[in-house]
N, C-alpha and C positions, 0 to 999 in steps of 0.2 A: 751782678744778680743779687737782689736783696735776699738775705737768708733769715728765716724766722728763727729766733733764739729761744723763745719761751714755749714749752710744751708740757702737757700733762704726761705722766709716765706711760699710761696705756695708749694714749694717742700717738706718742713718739714711737712706741714699739710697733704699732700697726703700720705707720708710715715707713719706718725703717725696713719692715718686712717687704713692703712694695718695692723699695729701692733695691734690696738684695735680690728679690725675685726678678726684677728687670735686668740686673747685671748677670746673674748666673743662670736664669731660666727657672720658671716656677717649678718645673718638674725636677730640678736639681737641688731644691731647698727643702729641708725637713724641719718643721716646727717641733720643738720639744715641749709637750704639755707640762704645765706647772701646777695643775690642780691637786695632784697627789705628790706630796713630799718635794715640792719645788721643781725647778728646772735643771738642777744639778750643775748650775754654772753656765749653761748654754741655753739661749732662747731659740736659736735655730742654727743648723749647720748645713753645709753644702756637700755634695758628693765629691767635690774636688779637695775637701779637707779644710775648709774655712769654718771656724766656730765664731758665731756672732753673739755678743752680749750687748744689749742696748741700755743706754742710760741718758736721762734728761735731767740735768741739775735743776733743783728748785730755784736756786739763785742764779739767774741768767745774766744779770747786769754787773755783778761783782766778779771780776776775773779771778781774783785770788780765792774766793770762796768756791766758785765753780770748779777751779782746778783742784782744790783740796777734796771736794766731793768726788770728782772723777777718780783721783788716785785712791781714795778710800773704797770706791766701788770695785776697782780692779783688785785691791788688797783683800776684799771679801770674797770675790768670785773666782779669781785665778786658782787659789788653793783648793777650790772645790773639785778641780780636775784630779787632784790627788785623793781627796776625801771620798769622791764618788767614782773612783776609777772603774770599779766593777760594773756599776750601772752604765757609765758612759761607754765602756767597751762593748757592752751588749747593744746599746743604741747605735753605735757606729757600724757594727756588724762587718768589720774588716776594713772600713775606711780609715785611713791614717790622717790624723790632724796635723796640718802644717802651719796654721795661723789661728790664734785666738784674738779676735778683733773687738775692741771696745768701740762701739759706734754711738757717737753723741751728736746732738744737733750742731754744735760748734766746737772748735778747738783753738783756744787762744794762747795757751801757755805751754812752752816746750818742755817744762818740767814734768808735765803729765806724760808726755811721750817717753822721756827718759825713765820715769818711775815705772810705767807699765811695761816697757821693754825689758827693764832689769828684772822685774818679777817674772816675765816670760822666760828669761834665761835660767832663772832659778827652777822653774817648772821643767824646762828641758833637761836640766841636770838630773832630774829624777828618773830619766830613761823609762818613761811610761810606755807600755806596749803599744798603745794606740796613737802615739805621737811619732812624727818623723824626727830624724836627727837634726833637721834644719828648723825645728819648731821655733816660732817667734810670736810676740804679742804686740802688734802695732795698734795705734789709735786712729780711727777714721771719723770724719764728720761729713756734713752735707757737701762741703767743698770737694770731697772725693767722689761725689755722685752727681755732679752737675748735669752730665749727659742723661742720666736716668731721670733726674727731676724734670728736665725739659721734655722727655718722652711722656712722663706722667701728665704734665701740663697739657700736652697736645691731645691726650686722651681724656682731658678733664678729670684726671685722677690725682691732681696735685695735692699739696698739703691741705688738711681740713681748714675751712674758713675760720678765722679768728677775728671777728669784726668788733672793734671796740665801740661801746656805746658812748656817745658824746657826754662829757661831764656837764654839770650845771653851770660851771664857769664858762665853758666853751659856748653853751647855748646863750648865756647872758651876753657874752662878748659879741656874738653874731646877731642877736635879736634886739639888743638895746637900742641906743640912739644911733642906729646905723641906717644906711640907705635900704638895706634888705629889710630891717625891722619896720621902718616907716612905710615901705611899699606894701608889705604884707598886712600891716595894721590898716592901711587905707582900703585894701581890697576886702579884707574880712569885715571891716566896718560897713562897706557897701553890701557885702553878701548877707550879713545878718541884721542890717538895719541900724539906723541912728539911735534907736532906743535900746540896743543891746548893751548890757552892763559892761563897763570898761574892763573890769577884771576878767570877764569871760573872753573878751577879744584878746587880751594879753595872754591868757592861758592857752587859747587856740594858737595864737601866733608862736608862742614858745614851742608848742608841740610840732607845728609845721617846720620850724627852724631846726629842731632836734632831729626830726625825720630826714630833713635835707642833709644834715651833717652825717647821719647814719648811712644814708644812701651813698654818699660820696665815699665813705669808708668801705662799704660793701663792694662798690664797683671797683675801687682800687685793688681790693683783695682779689676779686675775680680777674681783673686785668693781669695782675702779677702772677697768679697761681693757677688760674683756670681759664686760659685764653679762649677756648671754645665757648664756655658759658658766658664769658664777658661779651663776646661778639654777639651771641644770641640776645643777651639782655640789651645791649646797645641798639641793635637793629629793631627790637621790639619797642623800645622807648621812642626811637626816632619815628617809627611807623605810626605809633599812637599820637605823637605830637603833630605829625604831618596831617593825620586824619582830623585832629581837633582844629587845626588852623584852617584846613580846606572846607570842612563840613560844619564845624561848630558843634555845640551840645544840642541835644534834642529839646531840652527844657530851657525856659527863659528864667526859671527861678534859681538864684545863685546856689542855695543849699542843695538843690537837686542836681545842679551842674557838678558840684564838687563830688557828690556821691556817685553820680553816673561816671565821671572820669575815673574815680577811684576803682569802681567795679570793673570797668573796661581794662584798666591797667593791670589789676590783679589777675583777671582772667587771661589776659594776653601773656603775662609772665608765667602763669601756671602752665600754659600750653608750651611755651618756649623753654621753660626751666623746670620740668616736672620733678627733677631730683633735688632741687634746692629746698632748703628748709622753708615750710609755708610761712612761718613768722618772719623770716628774712625777706621773702617775696613781698609780704605786706608792708614791711618797712621801706623796701625799695619803691613800691607803688606810691606810698604816702609821701616819700621823699621826692618822687617825681612830680606829684601834684604841687608840692611846695616849690620845686624848681620852676614849674610853669607859672606859678603865682609871682615868683620873683622876676622872671624874664618876660612875662606878659602873654604867652600863648593862651593862658586862662585868665579872663578878666570879667568884671561885673560892672557894666556902665551904670551910671546913676539912673538912667531911664528904665532899667530892668527892675528897679525896686518898687514894691507895691506899698 
């Protein structure tokens, strides 16, 4: 299973909460509000005595830097159990803490585990009234929640979509002197007429190619993290393509055919994926039109030009 490594802090905390709620039951998880004087070193805790503190390193590709940041996070927050012991004891209301868990998107370096667990033993030695005598501080990551992640995916509640926009270099590579670029150039030339400025055709071509690449990125993210949404998107796109091939466009004017196909695709996706970001639906729709131009379900014969 591919694990997403790069997260914004708030985004990771929200997703981590979903994972913990799936594991322990939402009714057994208490969020600790942080608007007033912070979260006292706990972002949420369970009725069985697990304290969770979430952290997403800003540097996700450098293993050493990520490990250093994780150790520093535990070094800042574990001592808060001592500093805020009066507040925490009131929050727990009799619940005894047996685990303080640093929950990160990934865990690459065993030195993090050793460092955090050692700090946990130091806290245990303080004999705090709200901790059990077996208190420990382990580190967990998404690898420890694979079953919960699969459950969320089945409910289309997987990780938030992070769809990378194609770079200018990627568009250039795909749209330059390639079969894809030549095919779209020819179709757009027929669609907008032989007198259309060459620069305009190239600009349109690049936008269609960019949309196609963006669509592929979006569908890959849906397939990996939101299986139900991906299936709906796939079925919708297939149905619209089958309709286009069987019935064709109602207009014989190429520009109107493009707009009509775009409108139908956007409307169909809006009905099938109402919770998806509208801007992303538009990109998927435009990318689908580009895919049709590349593979030929949508074409503009010379005889259609006026």
